[in-house]
KESEGU-995258 format. One record per residue: x negated, z negated, y negated of N, C-alpha, C in turn. Coordinates in steps of 0.02 Angstrom, whole numbers, padded with zeros to 5 digits, always signed. Layout:
<rs>
XZYXZYXZY/...
</rs>
This chain:
<rs>
-05896-00579+01025-05900-00651+01014-05870-00670+00946/-05888-00630+00894-05862-00643+00827-05786-00634+00826/-05762-00581+00862-05690-00570+00864-05656-00629+00898/-05687-00654+00952-05658-00710+00988-05654-00772+00944/-05708-00784+00906-05708-00842+00861-05656-00835+00806/-05651-00773+00778-05601-00762+00726-05531-00771+00753/-05518-00745+00814-05452-00753+00844-05436-00825+00857/-05487-00862+00882-05476-00933+00895-05463-00971+00830/-05499-00952+00776-05491-00985+00712-05421-00972+00684/-05395-00909+00690-05328-00894+00667-05276-00933+00706/-05288-00937+00772-05242-00974+00815-05241-01048+00797/-05301-01075+00782-05305-01146+00764-05269-01160+00698/-05278-01115+00649-05244-01124+00585-05168-01119+00592/-05145-01072+00633-05073-01064+00644-05044-01125+00678/-05081-01150+00729-05058-01210+00765-05054-01270+00718/-05104-01276+00674-05105-01332+00627-05046-01326+00578/-05032-01266+00554-04977-01256+00507-04910-01273+00539/-04900-01251+00601-04837-01265+00636-04830-01340+00649/-04886-01372+00670-04884-01444+00684-04868-01483+00620/-04896-01461+00564-04882-01495+00501-04809-01487+00480/-04782-01427+00491-04711-01415+00474-04666-01457+00518/-04681-01460+00583-04641-01500+00629-04646-01574+00611/-04705-01596+00594-04713-01666+00575-04674-01684+00513/-04674-01638+00463-04637-01650+00402-04563-01655+00415/-04536-01610+00455-04465-01610+00470-04445-01670+00512/-04486-01686+00562-04469-01741+00607-04471-01808+00571/-04513-01814+00520-04519-01878+00486-04476-01881+00423/-04438-01828+00409-04397-01827+00349-04345-01883+00350/-04335-01915+00293-04286-01968+00289-04237-01956+00231/-04241-01894+00203-04200-01880+00145-04157-01820+00157/-04090-01825+00152-04045-01769+00160-04060-01716+00106/-04050-01653+00124-04065-01600+00077-04002-01574+00043/-03945-01601+00059-03884-01578+00029-03846-01635-00003/-03799-01618-00046-03761-01669-00082-03715-01708-00036/-03691-01764-00064-03648-01810-00026-03673-01813+00045/-03725-01849+00053-03768-01855+00112-03738-01828+00176/-03771-01778+00205-03747-01747+00266-03693-01695+00255/-03676-01680+00192-03626-01629+00178-03555-01653+00186/-03544-01719+00187-03476-01746+00194-03471-01811+00156/-03411-01842+00156-03401-01904+00119-03339-01938+00146/-03316-01990+00112-03255-02024+00133-03192-01982+00120/-03199-01930+00081-03142-01885+00070-03138-01834+00127/-03081-01832+00161-03069-01782+00213-03025-01728+00183/-03043-01666+00193-03008-01611+00161-02932-01614+00172/-02894-01617+00117-02822-01616+00121-02789-01681+00142/-02828-01736+00149-02800-01797+00178-02750-01831+00131/-02754-01818+00066-02708-01848+00019-02646-01803+00007/-02651-01740+00026-02598-01693+00012-02539-01700+00059/-02478-01707+00031-02419-01716+00072-02357-01707+00029/-02298-01711+00061-02236-01712+00023-02231-01778-00015/-02201-01776-00075-02182-01836-00112-02239-01887-00118/-02298-01863-00135-02357-01906-00139-02348-01963-00189/-02310-01952-00243-02304-02003-00294-02237-02039-00293/-02199-02033-00238-02131-02060-00236-02125-02114-00183/-02109-02176-00205-02091-02230-00161-02018-02247-00175/-01972-02232-00128-01901-02238-00143-01873-02309-00144/-01902-02354-00105-01874-02422-00100-01927-02468-00072/-01915-02534-00080-01961-02582-00052-01955-02583+00024/-02008-02605+00057-02007-02609+00129-02076-02600+00159/-02077-02596+00225-02139-02589+00264-02142-02517+00289/-02195-02481+00273-02203-02411+00291-02260-02403+00342/-02247-02361+00392-02297-02347+00443-02305-02272+00449/-02367-02251+00451-02381-02179+00460-02442-02171+00505/-02439-02121+00549-02496-02106+00592-02512-02032+00586/-02575-02018+00569-02598-01948+00564-02648-01934+00619/-02635-01880+00656-02686-01855+00702-02717-01794+00669/-02783-01796+00659-02818-01745+00621-02871-01712+00665/-02871-01647+00665-02923-01609+00701-02962-01568+00651/-03028-01578+00649-03071-01543+00602-03120-01499+00641/-03123-01435+00623-03173-01389+00651-03213-01364+00591/-03276-01387+00586-03315-01375+00526-03386-01352+00543/-03418-01322+00494-03488-01301+00501-03521-01301+00433/-03588-01300+00435-03626-01295+00373-03698-01276+00389/-03728-01238+00345-03798-01219+00354-03843-01267+00317/-03902-01280+00345-03955-01319+00313-03932-01389+00293/-03905-01426+00340-03887-01495+00326-03938-01543+00355/-03929-01607+00343-03976-01658+00367-03938-01705+00414/-03961-01710+00476-03931-01755+00525-03985-01784+00569/-03979-01847+00585-04022-01878+00635-04096-01874+00618/-04114-01878+00554-04184-01879+00536-04218-01811+00537/-04178-01757+00545-04207-01689+00547-04165-01642+00505/-04196-01589+00483-04161-01537+00445-04138-01484+00495/-04072-01473+00498-04044-01424+00543-04021-01363+00504/-04040-01304+00528-04022-01244+00493-03949-01226+00502/-03917-01252+00553-03847-01238+00565-03817-01297+00602/-03760-01323+00577-03727-01379+00609-03654-01362+00620/-03628-01374+00680-03558-01366+00696-03530-01434+00717/-03471-01452+00691-03441-01517+00706-03367-01508+00722/-03346-01539+00777-03276-01538+00799-03254-01610+00807/-03206-01632+00766-03189-01703+00763-03114-01713+00769/-03094-01761+00810-03024-01781+00817-03017-01852+00792/-02972-01863+00745-02964-01928+00712-02891-01951+00718/-02881-02014+00735-02815-02044+00733-02816-02096+00677/-02777-02083+00625-02777-02126+00565-02711-02162+00559/-02712-02228+00566-02652-02269+00558-02651-02298+00488/-02596-02287+00452-02587-02312+00384-02528-02361+00383/-02539-02419+00356-02488-02471+00349-02482-02490+00276/-02422-02497+00251-02413-02518+00182-02348-02557+00173/-02350-02604+00127-02291-02643+00110-02283-02643+00035/-02223-02629+00011-02209-02630-00061-02148-02673-00074/-02150-02708-00129-02095-02750-00150-02074-02732-00221/-02010-02734-00234-01985-02718-00301-02000-02776-00348/-02024-02758-00407-02040-02808-00459-02002-02789-00522/-01942-02819-00532-01900-02800-00590-01935-02808-00657/-01980-02857-00662-02014-02869-00725-02056-02810-00748/-02081-02771-00701-02122-02712-00718-02084-02647-00711/-02022-02652-00687-01981-02593-00679-02005-02547-00624/-02039-02574-00574-02065-02533-00520-02080-02574-00458/-02133-02555-00423-02152-02586-00360-02226-02605-00359/-02242-02658-00322-02310-02676-00308-02319-02681-00233/-02379-02664-00208-02389-02667-00136-02462-02663-00117/-02472-02659-00053-02540-02655-00025-02539-02607+00035/-02588-02564+00038-02594-02516+00093-02661-02524+00127/-02662-02509+00192-02724-02513+00231-02726-02453+00278/-02787-02430+00291-02797-02375+00338-02849-02391+00390/-02833-02377+00453-02879-02390+00509-02891-02324+00544/-02948-02291+00531-02963-02227+00564-03003-02238+00629/-02979-02208+00682-03014-02208+00745-03035-02136+00761/-03099-02125+00769-03123-02059+00789-03117-02055+00865/-03070-02015+00887-03059-02007+00959-03121-01976+00991/-03146-01925+00958-03210-01895+00979-03237-01851+00924/-03302-01853+00915-03336-01806+00871-03392-01773+00910/-03394-01708+00908-03447-01670+00941-03485-01632+00887/-03549-01647+00881-03591-01617+00830-03650-01582+00863/-03663-01521+00845-03720-01485+00872-03756-01448+00817/-03822-01444+00823-03861-01409+00773-03924-01378+00803/-03952-01331+00767-04013-01299+00789-04064-01301+00732/-04125-01319+00749-04181-01323+00702-04223-01260+00711/-04233-01224+00657-04272-01162+00660-04329-01163+00609/-04389-01148+00633-04447-01143+00589-04479-01074+00599/-04488-01039+00545-04517-00972+00550-04587-00971+00521/-04634-00948+00560-04703-00938+00536-04709-00865+00515/-04699-00853+00450-04697-00784+00425-04764-00748+00434/-04819-00786+00428-04885-00754+00432-04897-00725+00502/-04878-00764+00554-04890-00741+00622-04828-00714+00656/-04773-00709+00617-04711-00680+00641-04687-00714+00705/-04686-00780+00703-04662-00819+00760-04606-00865+00736/-04562-00883+00782-04507-00927+00767-04504-00983+00818/-04493-01044+00793-04489-01102+00837-04421-01134+00827/-04388-01152+00882-04320-01177+00879-04313-01242+00919/-04266-01283+00897-04249-01344+00932-04176-01359+00920/-04140-01380+00971-04069-01394+00964-04054-01467+00976/-03997-01490+00949-03975-01559+00960-03899-01561+00960/-03870-01604+01001-03797-01611+01002-03779-01679+01030/-03715-01696+01023-03692-01761+01049-03619-01771+01038/-03591-01821+01073-03521-01841+01067-03519-01916+01054/-03467-01937+01017-03459-02008+01005-03387-02021+00982/-03362-02081+00994-03296-02100+00970-03294-02175+00955/-03246-02196+00914-03239-02266+00897-03213-02276+00827/-03216-02338+00803-03191-02355+00738-03233-02322+00683/-03198-02294+00633-03232-02266+00575-03225-02316+00517/-03230-02292+00455-03230-02336+00397-03158-02351+00373/-03137-02414+00377-03070-02433+00357-03065-02435+00281/-03003-02435+00255-02994-02438+00183-02934-02482+00166/-02937-02512+00106-02883-02552+00078-02866-02526+00009/-02800-02531-00009-02779-02504-00074-02720-02543-00101/-02728-02583-00154-02670-02609-00190-02635-02552-00226/-02569-02557-00235-02534-02502-00266-02479-02526-00313/-02465-02485-00362-02409-02496-00408-02372-02429-00415/-02305-02432-00418-02266-02370-00419-02207-02377-00466/-02189-02320-00497-02132-02316-00542-02093-02252-00530/-02027-02254-00539-01984-02195-00534-01949-02185-00600/-01957-02124-00628-01928-02107-00693-01884-02045-00685/-01825-02053-00657-01782-01995-00647-01812-01946-00597/-01826-01886-00621-01855-01835-00577-01931-01843-00568/-01961-01888-00606-02033-01898-00604-02050-01965-00572/-02105-01966-00534-02124-02026-00496-02200-02033-00498/-02224-02095-00502-02295-02108-00510-02317-02166-00466/-02375-02157-00433-02407-02210-00394-02480-02215-00415/-02502-02276-00430-02572-02290-00444-02599-02331-00387/-02652-02306-00354-02676-02336-00292-02752-02334-00287/-02788-02378-00322-02861-02381-00314-02878-02402-00243/-02926-02367-00213-02941-02375-00142-03015-02392-00132/-03028-02437-00085-03097-02455-00068-03109-02441+00006/-03161-02401+00021-03181-02386+00089-03239-02433+00108/-03235-02462+00168-03285-02510+00191-03327-02478+00247/-03393-02492+00249-03437-02462+00300-03431-02497+00368/-03375-02487+00402-03362-02520+00466-03378-02476+00526/-03390-02412+00516-03403-02367+00571-03476-02367+00593/-03487-02349+00655-03555-02345+00683-03597-02297+00643/-03660-02318+00630-03706-02274+00593-03777-02285+00617/-03811-02231+00629-03882-02231+00647-03913-02168+00619/-03961-02176+00574-03989-02118+00540-04027-02071+00587/-04040-02094+00649-04078-02053+00696-04035-02009+00740/-03968-02014+00734-03924-01975+00779-03881-01928+00739/-03853-01878+00773-03808-01830+00742-03738-01857+00733/-03717-01899+00781-03646-01919+00786-03634-01987+00755/-03627-01990+00690-03610-02053+00657-03534-02056+00646/-03507-02118+00649-03435-02128+00641-03417-02152+00572/-03466-02174+00533-03454-02198+00465-03508-02173+00418/-03500-02189+00354-03546-02165+00303-03602-02215+00287/-03594-02277+00307-03642-02331+00294-03648-02346+00220/-03595-02334+00182-03593-02355+00112-03520-02366+00091/-03511-02406+00037-03445-02417+00009-03426-02360-00038/-03361-02347-00043-03336-02299-00092-03276-02329-00127/-03276-02325-00194-03218-02344-00234-03185-02281-00259/-03120-02273-00245-03083-02213-00264-03029-02232-00315/-03040-02215-00378-02989-02224-00430-02936-02170-00421/-02880-02188-00393-02834-02140-00364-02763-02148-00392/-02730-02091-00407-02660-02093-00428-02624-02030-00405/-02557-02035-00398-02517-01979-00374-02455-01971-00417/-02432-01908-00424-02373-01892-00464-02329-01844-00425/-02264-01854-00430-02215-01809-00398-02160-01792-00446/-02145-01727-00449-02085-01703-00484-02038-01674-00431/-01977-01700-00427-01928-01678-00378-01861-01672-00413/-01831-01611-00413-01767-01603-00447-01710-01601-00397/-01650-01599-00424-01590-01603-00382-01581-01542-00338/-01612-01487-00355-01606-01426-00314-01655-01425-00255/-01698-01476-00250-01743-01481-00194-01813-01454-00206/-01828-01433-00267-01895-01407-00282-01941-01466-00299/-02002-01462-00271-02050-01517-00280-02118-01490-00300/-02150-01527-00344-02221-01517-00356-02254-01585-00360/-02305-01596-00319-02340-01660-00316-02415-01648-00319/-02450-01697-00346-02523-01695-00343-02550-01765-00337/-02609-01770-00309-02646-01833-00304-02716-01820-00329/-02739-01861-00377-02805-01853-00406-02844-01918-00399/-02908-01912-00385-02950-01971-00378-03022-01957-00397/-03057-02011-00412-03128-02006-00429-03165-02056-00387/-03209-02032-00343-03245-02074-00295-03314-02092-00320/-03329-02157-00319-03394-02183-00338-03426-02215-00277/-03485-02192-00258-03516-02212-00195-03574-02261-00207/-03579-02311-00162-03637-02355-00164-03694-02324-00123/-03751-02358-00121-03810-02331-00087-03806-02341-00011/-03827-02291+00025-03837-02298+00098-03903-02335+00107/-03899-02398+00130-03959-02440+00134-04007-02416+00189/-03981-02380+00239-04024-02356+00293-04069-02299+00270/-04044-02257+00225-04082-02199+00202-04104-02204+00129/-04080-02256+00095-04095-02266+00023-04072-02205-00017/-04013-02180+00001-03985-02119-00029-03918-02136-00059/-03908-02118-00123-03844-02129-00156-03811-02061-00169/-03757-02049-00134-03721-01986-00144-03688-01984-00212/-03686-01926-00243-03656-01918-00308-03581-01931-00307/-03553-01948-00365-03482-01961-00371-03443-01896-00364/-03379-01902-00343-03338-01843-00330-03269-01848-00362/-03245-01792-00386-03175-01785-00407-03138-01746-00353/-03079-01771-00333-03039-01734-00284-02967-01727-00309/-02937-01671-00293-02868-01657-00313-02832-01624-00255/-02776-01654-00233-02733-01625-00182-02666-01609-00215/-02635-01553-00195-02571-01534-00225-02523-01507-00172/-02459-01511-00187-02406-01485-00143-02353-01451-00185/-02335-01390-00166-02278-01354-00195-02230-01341-00138/-02169-01370-00142-02124-01369-00084-02051-01360-00103/-02012-01346-00052-01939-01341-00059-01907-01383-00005/-01861-01429-00026-01825-01471+00021-01757-01437+00033/-01751-01407+00092-01690-01370+00110-01630-01417+00112/-01640-01476+00139-01590-01529+00139-01626-01595+00148/-01590-01648+00167-01621-01713+00176-01668-01716+00237/-01665-01666+00280-01703-01666+00342-01763-01619+00343/-01755-01561+00313-01805-01508+00320-01838-01492+00253/-01904-01487+00255-01943-01468+00195-02002-01426+00216/-02022-01380+00174-02080-01338+00189-02113-01316+00123/-02176-01298+00128-02210-01278+00067-02283-01261+00078/-02321-01267+00024-02392-01250+00025-02431-01309-00002/-02488-01325+00031-02532-01378+00007-02601-01350-00006/-02638-01385-00047-02707-01364-00062-02748-01422-00087/-02813-01411-00092-02857-01464-00116-02918-01433-00150/-02948-01472-00193-03013-01457-00224-03053-01521-00226/-03116-01519-00208-03160-01577-00215-03226-01552-00244/-03251-01588-00294-03312-01566-00328-03354-01627-00347/-03419-01622-00336-03465-01675-00355-03480-01670-00429/-03479-01727-00464-03487-01727-00537-03552-01758-00560/-03586-01796-00517-03651-01825-00535-03701-01810-00480/-03765-01807-00495-03815-01789-00444-03827-01846-00394/-03852-01827-00336-03875-01877-00288-03935-01913-00317/-03945-01976-00297-03999-02014-00327-04026-02065-00277/-04075-02104-00299-04106-02154-00256-04172-02129-00227/-04213-02175-00201-04277-02157-00170-04269-02105-00115/-04212-02107-00079-04203-02060-00024-04186-01990-00046/-04171-01979-00110-04152-01913-00135-04211-01878-00168/-04270-01883-00139-04330-01856-00170-04333-01780-00170/-04291-01748-00131-04292-01674-00130-04252-01644-00186/-04219-01686-00227-04184-01659-00284-04110-01675-00282/-04074-01658-00337-04003-01671-00344-03964-01608-00325/-03922-01613-00275-03884-01556-00251-03810-01571-00260/-03773-01526-00291-03702-01534-00303-03662-01500-00248/-03605-01531-00228-03563-01502-00176-03493-01490-00202/-03458-01444-00171-03388-01431-00188-03356-01390-00132/-03290-01393-00128-03253-01352-00081-03180-01350-00101/-03143-01301-00074-03072-01294-00089-03038-01261-00029/-02974-01276-00021-02936-01247+00034-02862-01251+00021/-02822-01216+00062-02750-01218+00057-02719-01197+00123/-02654-01210+00130-02619-01192+00191-02547-01215+00191/-02509-01202+00244-02438-01219+00247-02426-01292+00268/-02367-01318+00250-02346-01385+00271-02272-01383+00288/-02252-01422+00338-02183-01422+00362-02165-01493+00382/-02103-01515+00365-02080-01582+00383-02008-01579+00408/-01994-01620+00459-01926-01628+00483-01913-01702+00496/-01857-01727+00471-01839-01797+00479-01781-01804+00528/-01792-01845+00580-01740-01856+00631-01720-01929+00631/-01659-01942+00652-01634-02010+00658-01648-02035+00729/-01691-02086+00735-01710-02113+00801-01701-02188+00799/-01657-02213+00842-01645-02285+00845-01620-02313+00779/-01581-02275+00743-01555-02298+00679-01604-02293+00621/-01664-02266+00634-01715-02258+00582-01729-02184+00570/-01742-02168+00507-01764-02100+00491-01839-02095+00505/-01856-02049+00549-01926-02038+00567-01945-01967+00548/-01998-01961+00508-02020-01895+00484-02079-01870+00525/-02076-01806+00543-02130-01773+00578-02158-01719+00532/-02223-01723+00519-02255-01678+00470-02312-01641+00503/-02317-01577+00489-02372-01536+00514-02401-01496+00457/-02467-01491+00454-02498-01450+00403-02565-01424+00428/-02585-01368+00399-02648-01336+00416-02681-01313+00352/-02744-01334+00342-02781-01313+00284-02843-01274+00305/-02851-01217+00273-02909-01174+00286-02952-01172+00223/-03016-01188+00230-03060-01186+00172-03070-01114+00149/-03067-01105+00083-03076-01039+00055-03143-01033+00018/-03180-01088+00014-03245-01086-00017-03277-01154-00015/-03343-01156-00010-03379-01219-00008-03452-01208-00027/-03481-01260-00057-03552-01259-00074-03582-01327-00057/-03633-01327-00015-03668-01389+00005-03621-01440+00036/-03571-01417+00073-03523-01463+00103-03496-01431+00168/-03479-01475+00216-03449-01450+00278-03385-01412+00262/-03374-01356+00296-03317-01314+00282-03287-01289+00347/-03221-01275+00346-03189-01251+00407-03113-01257+00402/-03083-01286+00456-03011-01293+00460-02992-01365+00475/-02934-01386+00449-02908-01453+00462-02834-01446+00482/-02817-01475+00540-02748-01474+00565-02722-01545+00569/-02663-01558+00541-02633-01624+00540-02567-01624+00578/-02556-01675+00619-02491-01688+00651-02476-01762+00637/-02422-01775+00600-02409-01842+00576-02338-01864+00590/-02329-01930+00594-02263-01960+00602-02260-02020+00555/-02204-02029+00520-02197-02082+00470-02127-02110+00472/-02123-02176+00458-02058-02210+00457-02061-02271+00412/-02003-02292+00388-01996-02352+00347-01956-02404+00386/-01980-02467+00384-01946-02521+00420-01922-02574+00372/
</rs>
């Protein structure tokens, strides 16, 4: 009888401990990693390209990027729960439109750029694992989902100058929370906060076809009103080292680094300040063809992450087409 009561008492305590743990996780409203959910408005390698700081002439520019991201991260926060492992596969179609006009008084160009990202589909899956070390039991729960639609659009006024072999573009960018967001689901299409990106690009291109370009920016995030969470600010740097074989063909290497510089904050960040960072690199190739009297450039690149902390990591593949009208 005493053994039975003791066994029942141990079972009751274990059940209470598991129920308390499940209740804590299910009611959590605070992400446990930096840049809420392990991501941000910066997409790995999205700024990296040929001639990032070079605008050759005034006109209307159109570019379309198809981006495929295969990413994962351990111990992230999605849909109001802490997931021990998250896998995300996302296809994005990003349309960029820009117009620049020559301004002789400033010796350069002024313009405006806009980006409209459409998430063709995002598939996110995760597993929740709780281990009861005392009783050597494990409890698991999985979640997954698909979604597609408009993501967060952005606008960017720009100014550009050409100085012989050196070229400079200053382009402060604002991201707007236009994408679908629900803190209770895994598959969000936007961040639910504004981001200001103090952004500039530089290109060195010599007569022999050798190029080095970089784009640097500093992102300042507003608060996510749904979670009362303010993601820390981020510095990002994209670079390209390339060779232009002729006017049509170019190839090289691209890379990126992104690092959080301030801690997460706000009432929703009660679990502490977590810093995130990641880096990656890969090949890039471009070919320009004459179509309908217009030069149309086709660009392909692949970036593989070589390290990450508290951030989604994986591979990014880009297939792009660009033209000037």
